[in-house]
C-alpha positions, -999 to 999 in steps of 0.1 A, spaced: 348 -176 -37 357 -152 -10 379 -162 18 378 -146 53 398 -114 49 426 -110 74 436 -75 62 421 -54 35 451 -36 19 436 -25 -14 400 -14 -18 379 9 -39 346 26 -31 315 20 -51 297 51 -61 270 42 -36 294 38 -7 311 72 -16 277 88 -15 269 72 19 303 84 33 295 119 23 259 118 36 270 102 69 301 124 74 324 94 75 360 103 68 385 81 49 405 78 81 374 64 99 367 40 71 404 28 72 400 23 110 369 2 105 387 -20 79 421 -22 98 408 -27 133 372 -40 133 354 -49 165 336 -76 145 337 -92 111 306 -110 98 303 -132 67 271 -129 46 276 -151 16 302 -135 -6 300 -102 14 318 -93 46 307 -67 72 334 -50 91 320 -31 121 336 -8 147 326 18 173 345 50 166 352 72 196 335 106 194 307 95 171 272 94 185 260 72 156 281 41 165 286 15 152 300 22 117 299 -8 93 315 -13 59 301 -40 36 328 -53 13 331 -79 -14 362 -93 -30 364 -82 -67 395 -102 -75 422 -116 -53 434 -88 -30 411 -61 -44 380 -53 -23 350 -31 -31 333 -12 -4 297 -15 -15 280 4 13 287 21 46 262 20 75 259 38 108 241 26 140 249 -9 129 234 -37 150 235 -75 144 200 -89 141 193 -119 162 
């Protein structure tokens, strides 16, 4: 069972998320910024969504969906742009 992540120190990219980063021109520095200093963190079952507006990007907000693989190791399963919370 996942616990609310306070800081994601160790993560790996799924092949899908690596493809999305390339397609959406998201740098590893921007991803690290989203994970280290999110504007919001949302729990969705075992998954967590980290979202952040990145200065200089017109496709804000960037979101990374992560799941804990084992204690302390997180997998980024996808990366989104223009992220909005549905009400």
